[in-house]
C-alpha positions in Angstrom: 3.3 28.1 -8.4 2.8 25.8 -5.5 3.3 22.1 -6.3 0.3 20.0 -5.5 0.9 17.5 -2.7 -1.3 14.5 -2.1 -0.8 11.8 0.5 -2.0 8.3 0.3 -2.2 6.7 3.7 -2.9 3.0 4.0 -2.7 0.4 6.8 -0.1 -2.3 6.3 -1.7 -5.8 5.9 -4.9 -4.3 7.3 -6.9 -7.4 8.3 -3.9 -9.1 9.8 -2.8 -6.0 11.6 -6.3 -5.7 13.1 -6.1 -9.2 14.4 -2.7 -8.5 15.9 -4.0 -5.4 17.8 -6.2 -7.8 19.8 -3.8 -10.7 19.9 -0.2 -9.3 20.2 1.1 -12.9 20.3 0.6 -13.0 16.5 3.4 -10.4 15.9 6.3 -11.9 14.0 4.4 -15.0 13.0 3.0 -16.0 9.6 -0.7 -15.1 9.6 -3.4 -15.1 7.0 -7.0 -14.0 7.1 -9.4 -16.0 5.1 -12.4 -14.9 3.0 -16.1 -15.7 3.7 -16.5 -19.4 4.6 -12.7 -19.7 4.9 -12.4 -20.0 1.2 -9.1 -18.3 0.3 -6.4 -15.9 1.6 -7.5 -12.3 1.5 -4.8 -10.9 3.8 -1.3 -12.0 4.6 1.3 -10.9 7.0 4.8 -10.1 5.7 6.0 -13.4 7.2 3.3 -15.3 5.2 4.1 -13.4 2.0 7.8 -14.5 2.5 6.6 -18.1 2.3 5.2 -17.4 -1.1 1.5 -17.3 -0.2 -0.3 -15.3 -2.9 -3.5 -13.3 -2.5 -6.6 -15.4 -3.3 -4.9 -18.8 -2.8 -7.6 -21.3 -1.7 -7.1 -22.5 1.9 -7.3 -26.1 1.0 -4.1 -25.6 -1.0 -2.3 -24.1 1.9 -3.0 -26.6 4.7 0.2 -28.6 4.2 2.3 -25.5 4.0 0.5 -24.2 7.1 1.4 -27.3 9.1 5.0 -27.2 7.9 5.6 -23.5 8.8 3.1 -22.9 11.6 1.0 -20.5 9.5 -1.9 -19.2 11.6 -5.2 -18.8 9.7 -8.1 -16.7 10.9 -11.7 -16.3 9.7 -12.4 -12.8 8.5 -14.1 -10.5 11.1 -15.6 -7.7 9.0 -17.4 -5.9 11.8 -14.0 -5.6 13.6 -12.3 -4.4 10.5 -15.0 -1.8 9.8 -14.8 -0.5 13.3 -11.0 -0.2 13.1 -11.3 1.5 9.7 -13.6 4.1 11.1 -11.2 4.9 13.9 -8.3 5.3 11.4 -10.3 7.5 9.0 -11.6 9.7 11.9 -8.0 10.2 13.1 -6.7 11.0 9.6 -9.4 13.6 9.1 -7.7 15.8 11.6 -4.6 16.1 9.4 -6.4 17.7 6.4 -9.7 19.4 5.6 -9.8 17.4 2.3 -10.0 13.7 2.8 -11.0 11.1 0.2 -11.6 7.6 1.6 -10.6 5.2 -1.2 -11.1 1.8 0.5 -11.4 0.3 4.0 -7.8 0.8 4.7 -6.7 3.6 2.3 -7.4 7.3 2.0 -6.1 10.4 0.2 -5.3 13.6 2.1 -4.7 17.0 0.4 -1.5 18.5 1.8 -1.0 21.3 -0.7 -0.1 24.6 1.0 0.6 22.9 4.4 4.0 23.6 6.0 7.0 21.7 4.7 8.4 19.1 5.0 5.3 17.1 4.2 7.2 13.9 5.2 7.0 15.2 8.7 3.2 15.2 8.4 3.4 11.6 7.2 5.5 10.7 10.3 3.1 12.4 12.6 0.2 10.4 11.0 2.1 7.2 11.5 2.7 8.0 15.2 -0.9 9.0 15.9 -2.5 6.1 14.1 -0.2 3.7 16.0 -0.9 5.3 19.3 -4.7 5.6 18.8 -5.4 2.3 17.1 -2.3 0.1 17.3 -2.2 -0.2 13.5 0.9 0.4 11.3 0.5 2.7 8.3 2.6 3.9 5.4 2.4 7.2 3.6 3.1 8.1 0.0 3.2 11.8 -1.0 3.4 13.1 -4.5 1.8 15.6 -7.0 -0.9 13.2 -8.2 -2.9 10.3 -6.8 -1.2 7.9 -9.1 2.2 9.0 -8.0 1.1 9.0 -4.4 0.1 5.4 -4.7 3.6 4.7 -6.2 5.2 6.6 -3.4 3.3 4.5 -0.9 4.6 1.4 -2.6 8.2 2.7 -2.2 7.6 3.6 1.4 6.3 0.1 2.1 8.9 -1.8 0.3 12.1 0.1 1.1 13.1 0.4 4.8 15.3 3.5 4.2 12.0 5.6 4.1 10.7 4.3 7.4 7.2 4.1 5.9 7.0 7.6 4.6 8.1 8.6 1.0 7.6 12.1 -0.4 8.4 12.0 -4.1 8.0 15.8 -4.3 11.0 16.1 -2.0 13.3 14.0 -4.2 15.3 15.7 -7.0 14.7 14.6 -10.6 17.7 12.3 -10.6 16.6 10.6 -7.4 13.0 10.2 -8.8 14.4 8.7 -12.0 16.5 6.2 -10.0 13.4 4.9 -8.2 11.3 4.9 -11.4 13.9 2.8 -13.1 13.8 0.2 -10.3 10.1 -0.2 -10.1 8.1 -2.4 -12.6 5.4 -0.8 -14.6 2.9 -3.2 -13.2 3.1 -1.5 -9.9 1.4 1.6 -11.4 -2.2 2.1 -10.3 -4.4 1.0 -13.1 -1.9 -1.2 -14.9 -1.2 -4.2 -12.7 -0.7 -7.8 -13.8 -3.4 -7.5 -16.5 -1.8 -4.8 -18.7 1.9 -5.2 -17.7 2.4 -8.1 -20.3 1.1 -5.9 -23.1 3.5 -3.1 -22.1 6.4 -5.6 -21.8 5.7 -6.8 -25.3 6.6 -3.3 -26.7 9.6 -2.9 -24.4 8.0 -1.1 -21.5 9.1 -2.8 -18.3 9.7 -0.1 -15.7 7.9 3.1 -14.5 10.7 5.1 -16.2 10.1 3.3 -19.5 6.5 4.2 -19.2 7.3 7.9 -18.5 9.4 8.0 -21.6 6.9 6.4 -24.0 4.9 8.5 -26.4 1.3 8.8 -25.0 -0.2 8.1 -28.4 1.6 4.8 -28.5 0.3 3.9 -25.1 -3.2 4.7 -26.1 -2.9 2.3 -29.0 -1.5 -0.5 -26.9 -3.8 -0.1 -23.9 -7.0 0.7 -25.8 
């Protein structure tokens, strides 16, 4: 039986990356994009994240840090972001007949039955999106949407994957190694809200979660 293969493609730091396409001088600098009326940070470059800036931090709390580190803040330009999103999604539609747009910068593609290795498809997607739009993307590939989101997280956080992680291509021992290293809160649908409840019963990592009795999880998360 053919293993199902789903890819989650998303644009890295989407709003910031859109700004950088039209202002290449922003590359390598700490950049944030602010919400409506410049209220709070809704996108951060990796350089801004490294300075400890959290999503949703009010701009007035960041002004001193911005002056100290040369952080560049931009008002959100949603018409630009929508246009860039349409370009990305149109390009991605060429890679699979089954596409599910999940958000402005994310979509799922069905890769089941396509020629292996599927990581090569992810790399081709990266190359085309960069050439056509100037935007950097990562790809996570796995047997379910939840695992594809997790694979995308791995691709984004660990340079050895060069932005493309196919969990289906890893053997069980390799998968277990990664699941042991990743906190349960990174799982789609758990996040910071439910992670403390899991930690209270000794579930800290993705591997802990996989090994827990489902009935127990239902009682804890209900």
